[in-house]
N, C-alpha and C positions, 0 to 999 in steps of 0.2 A: 498204556495199561497199570503200567509207573507209578506215573503220575497221579492218573484215579485213586488209588487205591490210599495213596499217599493224602489226597485231599482226602476221601474218605474216616483215613484216621484222624489225621486234626480235624472236620466235626467232630469227630463223636469224641477226643479229647476237649474241645468244648464245651460238647453240650454236658460234661461230668462234670466239668469246673462251675457250670451254672449249674447244675442241679444240688452242689458241691456251697455253692455262695446260697445259694434258695432255704435250703436245711438249715444252719446256722440259728441255732434258738437262744437267745439273755436269756440269763438269769436272773431271778430278782430271790428275795432276803424274804423271808417270813411274813415280818411287820409293814409290805408292804401294801398300802389300796388302791382299789382300782382307780378311786379316784385322785391319785396324784397322778396319774399317767395318762398322758393326753390323750394318746393314740385310740381309737375309737375299735379297736378290733386287733388282739396281735397273739400270737404262742410263749410261750414265758415258758419258762424251767422251775419248777422251785424244788429248793432243798430238804433232807432231810430232816426230820423235828421240826414242824411246824403246826403239830395237833398240840399245842395247848394253853392253857386260856387267858394269856395272856394275849393271845390274838385275837380280838374280838370280831365278833361276824355277828350281819345285824339280817334276817330272812329265813325265807328257805323256798331253794328252788329261784327265788330272780332275789339277788341281795343289792340291799344300800351300798354304793359306792365308797359308804367310810369303813365298808370290811375289809379284812386280810383276804389277800383274794386267794392265796393256798390254803389255807384255813378253810376257807371259802371250798376249795372245790376239793377240801376231805370231805364236810360236810356234803358234801353233794354226791357222793361216792366216786368223783371222778379218777383222786388220786388214794395209794394211803399216806399213811407218815411219813414214808420212804421216799415221797418227793417223786415229781414225772414231769412230763411237757404238760400241759392246760391249752388250753384256747378261750381266751375269755372278748364276746360281742359288749360293747357297753351300749342300754336299754333307757330310755327315759325311766323319769323317779316314778315312786308309788307313791299313792296314800297311804300304804299298810304295808308291812312289813311283820312278815310270824315267823319268832321266834320256836323253834325243835331243837329235839337232838337229834342228831342222827350220825353213828360211824365215829363215836366218842368225841366228837365234837357240840355242843350245847353253843345255838345260835339267840340271840335278845329278838327283840321286836324293837316296832320302831312307827310311833305311825305314820308318817310319810319321808321323805327323804329327792332329795333334788334332781335325782342318778339313778338309775341301778346297774348290775349288769349281767349276764349267762356264764356260767363254765362249766365248755366240753371237752371232748377226747380231743388232746393237744394236736393235728391230727389237718392241715391246711385244708380252709371249705378249696373247691374247682372257679380259678379266674379271681381267686385274690391274690394278690402279695404282700407280706408278711415283714415287717422290720425288722431289723437286724438288732438296731439299734433302738432301743422305748425311750422316750420322750417324754420328761419330767415336770411338775404342774412350776419347779420353784426354778430357780434361776440355773442352775449348770443340767443338763440334761448326762445317763452314761448308762451304761449296755448292760452293769450289771446291777447295782448298789445303790438305792434312793438312800443311805444313809448317809453314803458323802457328799450328796449336795450340798454347799451352805446357803443356810434358810433365810431366805430374806422375806420382805413385809410384801406383799400381793399387792400389784397396784393393781386401777380397778379393769384393767384387759385380762389382766392373770384370773380375778375373779370371776371376768365374764366366761373367761375361755374355757372355765372347770364346767363350768354352767351348760357350756355348747356343745360338749365331747360328744354325745348319741349321734350313733351314728342313722341316717336312712334306713329302716327297717326292709329287709328283703323280705318276701313271701312267707318265706320259711321260719323266720325269728319271729313276724306276729302270730303265727300260730302259735309258738313256741310262750310268747309271755303275754297274750293277751286274755285277759280272763274274763269266761263265758258270763256273758249276761245272761244272772237267770231269768226265765220262762214263768211270764204273770199267769196265774194258774184259776182257770175259774170250775169251781166244781157243777155239778148237779145239779142244783136241789131236788130233783127229784129222786134221785142216788142214794142225799147224805141226806139229809133233812126226816125225822119221821113228819108223816103228816099228821098233821091236825085230826082231831076223830071230839066227835057228840059221845063217846062210850061212860060214864059216871066213872069216877076215881077208882073205885073198886079194881073194878072189872080191868081200868086201863095198867094199875098197877101189875097186874095180873102178867098183859101181854107187853107191858115192856121187859119183865122179869124174864121170860118166854124169849123174846128176842135178845138178852142178853145172852142167853147160853149157845142162841144161835152162831155171835161176834166170839172167836176165843178172844182171850188177853183183855175179854172186858173189864175195865176197874171200878167204875163209879156209872151210877143208874140214875136218873132222878127222874120226876114226874115231872108232866110238861106245866103244871100248873102254876100262879104266878100268884094269885092273891092268897092271904091270908084266913082261910076257909079252916075249920076244923077237918073237914072229908082229906083237903086236899094238903093239909099240914101234915096229917097224922100220916099219909102216905108216901112222904118224903124221903122215899125206901134208897139205900146205898147196897149195892149189891158188889163184894165180889167172891170171884167163884174159886180162888183155892180155897177160903176160909169160910164160907158162906153164910158170912155174917153182915147181919143188915143195921142201920143205923137206924134208931124214929127219931124225926125232931119235933118236941116236942108244939102246941100253939101256940103257945107263950110269946115262942121266938117272932112270928110270925107278924103280931098281935100288937108285938111292946110300943111302945107311943118312943118316938123319936130323943125325946129326953129323959129315958129311961137312962141309970144312972150304969144299968148292966147293955146295958144296946151301946154305949159309948166307950164299952172295953176295949176301947180300939190301943194298939201300939203307942205308947208314950214320945214324941216327937225324941229322943236322947241324944242326935244332934244338938240339941239345943232347947237343954234339960228346965220343963216345967209346962211346954207348950205342947197343947193338947188338939192333934189334928182339925180339933173339932171349934178350937177356938182358934181359927185365921181372920175373924173378921169379916168372914164373908157370908149373907144368909144362904140358904138351902135355895133360895129363888135366883139369890143371884149369879151358882152355882149352875143353873139347870137352865139358866137362859142368860149366858156370860154376853154382858155388850158388845157390839159388833165393834170389830174395828175399822179405822178410822181409814187407815190403806190396804188393803188384805194383799195387792199384791208386792206390798213392798219387805211389809209383817214387820212381826219387832226387833228392832233393833239390837236390843239387851239380851235380847235369847239367841244368842247364831249356834245352832246346835242342828246338828244331824240324824233324826230321831227315827229307830227303828220297835213299833210297838210287837210282840210274838201274842196278837190273841188266845186265846184257850177254843179251840173248835173243839172240843172231846165231846165226847157223849156225858159221860158226868157231868157238865152242864147244865143240859136239859136247851128247847129250844126258846122258852121266854127268859132266860136268865142269860142265855147268848143275844136276844134281845137289848138286853139292861147293860150288855158285856157293848156293844155296836152303843148305843146308847151315850154311855162312861167316852169311849173314845171318839164320838161326836166334842161333845164337853167338852175334853182335852185339846181336839186341835181347834175350837172354836181360842179359848182360855190364853190357846200358845197365842197364836197371831202369827199364820203361817205366808214365809213368803220371801224372795228371792233373797233376803236381806235382813231378814230374822230364820227360825226356827224352818226345817223341811220334813216330812214324816212321810215315814212308808208303812205298810203293816205285815207282817209275815202270819199267817193263819198254820197254828201247827196241831196236829189231831199225832194218826199214824207217819206220818210225813208232814216235813211243813211245806208251805208254797205263798211264794209272792202274791198277796194280795194288787199290791202295788208300789212303785218304789223313789226312790227319794223327789225325783223332776217328773211324777207322772200326776200330783195339783200343786201347783202353787199356790193357791188360798184356802184360808178354814171355809168358805160356803162348799167349793165345789170334792175338797174331801171332803166334809161332815155327808152330805148328796152321797159319794160314792160308798162310806161305813158303811150306811143303811142297807148297800144293794149287797153286801156281801152273805153268800148262804153260808149254814154250817158245815164243817167238813168232816164231821161224825169222829170217832176213833178213840185211842188212848192217849195218856196227855206225856210224851216222848220231850222234854221239856230238852235235854237234852244234844237230843238230834237236832233243834229247833237251833242248840246255841250253834252248833255246830256248824248248820247251812246257815247262819248271821255271816256265822266270822270269814267264810270262804268265799260266801257269793256277794252279801244284801249290800255292805261298802266299799263298791268300786266305784269310778270314772264315768265307768256308764249307765253306773244304776243314780249317778246322781251325786255323788259324794263331792265336798268342796274342798278336803284335804287340810281349808284351813277354823273347819268347825269341830268340836270334839264328837267323837260319836259316840250314844246313845241308846242300848237295851234298855225298850222295860218291859219286865215280864210279868202278862197275870195267868197266872194260875189257879184254878179253882181244889182247893184242897191241899195235894201232893203231885207228884211229878210221878211216873211211872216207867219213869230210867232213872241212870245215873245222869248231874250235871256238875259233879265236884271236875273235872279233864275237861269235857267244853268250856265251862268257864273260866279255867284256867288258862286256855289256849287264847280265850279272846279276851279278856285283862291283856293279856302278852301284847294282843296286838292291838292296843292303846283302845278297848270298846268297855264305859262304862255301862256296869249290868247293875240296874234296876229290878228289885222284884214288891209285884204286888201280890201278894196271895190271901184269898177270900174264902169265908169260911177252915180255918186251921182242924188238921184234924183233932176228932177228942182224946182224952183219953185211951180209951177204948179200942181205938182205932189206929194211935201209934205203931202197934205192933205192925203192920202191914207196910208202914212204908219202909220200901226201897232201900232211899238214903234220908238214913236220922241230920235235921239240922242242914238239911239242902239247903234254904238260905244261906245260912252265912259261909258254906263250902261257896258259895256261886257270887256273892256280891263283892263287888270293889274295896269296901271297906267294913268291918264288923260292926261297927258303931253307929249303928241303924241309922244313920242317913240313908244310906241306898236299899233299903228294906219297908214296907210298908202294913201291916197284919189288918184285914177288914174283916169283921166279925160279919156281915152277913154281907151278901148279895145287895139287900135294900138298902146302906147305907156306906157303896162303891162311890155315888157321888159328890158325899164329904170328903172326900177324899182328890180332885180333880183341883182347886186352887197348891194343896199343900206338894203334891205330885209336882206341878209346875215349876213352881219356885224352886225344889230340890233340881229338876234336868237346865233348871234356865242357869243356875246359878254354876257357872262354868268357873268361877276362881278352884271347887272345889271338888270338880270333876277328876280326880288324881289320875284315872284311872290312863288318859290320857297324855300323862304328863314325863317327858322320859327326860333320861338325867341332859341331851342334849337342848329339852327345850324350858325345864324350870325354872330355873338359878338366879340370881344377883350374884356374881365374882366380883370379888374385889381384887383387882390388883395392886399389893401395897411393892412398891422399888426403889434399890437404895440408892440416893441420887449422888451418895457419899466422892469425895477427893479423890480416893483410891481406886473407884470404880476406870474411870478416864472418858473419855469422848469416845475414843470406835466403843467401847467394849458396851458402854452408853446404848449403844447402837446398837449391838446381838441384844443388846438386856429387851428391847423394843421388839426388834424380830422375835426372839423367843416370845414374848410378850401375842404379839399378833398371828404366831399359826397358832395357836393355842386356842386368841378368841375366835377365830376364824371360821373352827371347827362347831364350831355351838350356831344353834338357828336362833337367832337375837333379832329382837321384834319386843314392839312398849310389853306386849304379854306372852312372849317368852325371854329366853332368858336374854337378862341388860346385863354389862359388864359397866365402871367405874373402876377409876385408876390413880393412885395417891403416892407423891414422891414426896421422900424426908431426907433430911440430912438431919441436923440440930432439929430444927425446925422440917412443919408437912404443909404441901403444897396439897390443895384438891384439884389432879388433872381435868377428873371429869365425873361429875358425879351415872347414879342409874339410869335415872330418866332424862338425859341432854343425851343421847342418841340411839335412833329407834328401828336402826339399818346396819347393816352390818359392812356396809362400805363404809358409811359417817364413821365406825367406832375404830377400823382399820385408821382410816385417812387421823382420826385425832389422835392415836395411839402412834404417826407418823409424826405429830406433828409437836410432840412433848419436845421441850427444851433440858438440855442438861442442869441441873442447878452446882452439883460440887458446897461438898462442905463436909461433917463430922457423920457419928452414925449415932441414931438417937432411936434404934427397934423399938424398945418399948412402950417410947413417945407414938412412935408411929402404927403401933397395933390401937395402942385407945383411943387413935385421931379419925384414924380408920372402921371402930368401929364404932363414934358420934359419929362424925361425917357422911357412912354411904351405908352400916348393917343397920345404923339403928331405922334408914327412912327404908328398910328394904319391906318387899310385900307381906304381904303373913304367909301368905303359899306359896311364896320361894325359900326353896335352899340357899342360906348365905355360902356365899363359897368364901374364904379368901387362900389367895396364892403373893408370898409372898419372898423376892429374891433380894437378897443379901448378899457381901461377899468380905465383911469382917465382923470382927466381937464389937457389942453395944456397946454406950457406952453409959447404957442404966440398963435400969432388972428388965426382962422382958418375960419371966415368970408370971409377975399378977399380972399385969394387962396382960395377957396371952390367958391362962388361969376364967379370968371377967370374958375375953369375946369366946372360946369355949362355953361359959355356964348358959350364956344370952343366945346360947346354936349354932354361932358361927363355926364352920367347917378349915379348916385351918391347914394350906400344905404351904411347909417352908422349904425353899432351896438356895443351897446355900454356897457358891463359890469363890473359888482359892483358900482366903483365909477365914472363912465360915466359921465360928467354932461350933463343934458337930453338938457338943451341950446345948446351947442356947435352940439351934436349927428344930433338938428332940424335944423342948421346953415349948415353944412357940407352937408344933408338931399336936394335932387331933388324934389321942390312939386311934389303934395300935402305929405307932412311931414310924415304924418301916413302908408302911402305906403310905406315907405321908410326910416323911421327911427327904430329903434325896439333898446328895454333894456332887460335884463336879471337880475338878481340881482347876481347869481353866472358861474361861466365857465361850470360847470356840461350839464347845460339848457339851452349848444347855442345850441346844437342839435334840439331842438323843431324849430329856424326859418331855418333851410333847405328847409322843403317843400316850408313853406308863401314864403322866397324871388323866388324859379324860380318858383311857382306860378303870384304872382308881376310882376316880368320881363316878362311872357309869356302873361300876362293881358296887359299889358302898352303896348308888342307888338300886340298884334292880335288888341286894337285897333287906330293905327295908321288911318291915316287918305289914303284915295286910290289915292293921287294927286302927 
């Protein structure tokens, strides 16, 4: 009996020890990003004080792995600023991350990222063994802090390893991460579209007005007549239950010739001064009957965009004008050249509520798309544009709906008159998600009607930029066909689709590296590690961020230009191959050289960013070359080491100095500024004015 009791006691003690071992939770710092940790699933403890703007978060509910783990946990409500245990699960990358403000943390938006993660309460899942030591993507791993790692240039394997950390999703995880596929809804025409009738126009107006009383909230009713007869024109009334205002449109509006100056009083193309939307070099016949595509299956490769058209299905538009809108959309589809390697187009119809008519992958050529558009029945209801924009932002641009990730997301909103709800907040969230918003408004409010608009200047509050590029105002439904080509030209101008640009994919970054004798061979390799670790955080390609490098002593040498390498791995390999030069320190001449050899060849749509690293005072003047670079639009960051002069670092840096100038006492501490530099670049990008 004594032996049995002794054995039982020993077993219990062993079990306790095993349980205690399993409960050990590694601690991480506030600045640790999920992408730096290789483990696909882990429990960690966050310290207090992570609710700080310097710890960046990208996404809502599902976060890009570029985010601070602990700050994301606060944003999601799992912990507060006092810290605590969290469970992190890596999942696949997404084509879009929506920014939001939650629990005192403002998260930002990204159009896409290679890896995501979920955060939940720090309780172990049944059957899962969690590591007591976290493995980091740099050369050393630690259970406590990533900040102590020696930063190294990642090899090809290391880069690939970062991309492959997403675990196989469990059913529970799939449910939590899968975006619901929007249901394509086809409304019964018999219940939504008013049936045509042969009743005379005078009686028809009374009938429609009576119907308006039975539909609460109806904001505008138009007669069904299409041709410009005096009877139908005089009865084109607009009713608003709240005011009882009726608007009668003159007969001349329908009968005015296409060449009439008043008829051509459309918004001037302010993004290209002097160009009228009607002076496009296309005749009406060409616009209404676009030339057939040579290959409708492949599409136009010069216009690779993912498009969603929000078509107005409200009662205000009337049956005949709804047909005219469908004809316009068909012409746009034909002019775009729909295809797998070109533009893809889906349509959402809105009224009281939005519904997807078809998504991006439903039709892969213009002919089938045009035929499908002609069969769309009218929904009816109000003009709830804000609701439709929210729907598109949350549902439309998903992988399941054919979103390609590498193509810009574009929404074109067609509005008859004005919306019946507010659009500003929904538009802001969509823009932050990388969606480029265009508005085509037809027959804007007359002076007597402006008092009835819920949100004045709704177009400027909605579009990506308020410079006129993203908005087209059409004076009459009968001239809508004239804007087919101007609209196609704009949505295909991918260099100007600024809402799909982020701080990580829209810059030309030039590194200006001090190779003087005082640096030394070993420290020079540390500088290259610093350069590589900054570069690898950006999305690098011909159309995204590009990297260039200059090394200098008394002389200067172009190591590689912006257009030399178009993949991240090629850039990292090129950085690793840079050989140490040795010599004097002429920083001013190096800035002038970089301006001429690198930034003068930067693309117009790219932000020009110079990151200069030096360890001593320059033999020449830095102020004049730096001022010249600033005037040419170069955003300069200066990083000083050891004997670098603080006054020169501040002169080189773009104002404000404290956000663009850094100093460390020794080369081994350079790694501390990697995250800070990237955060400052992104903060500056996200604070740009919308004009």
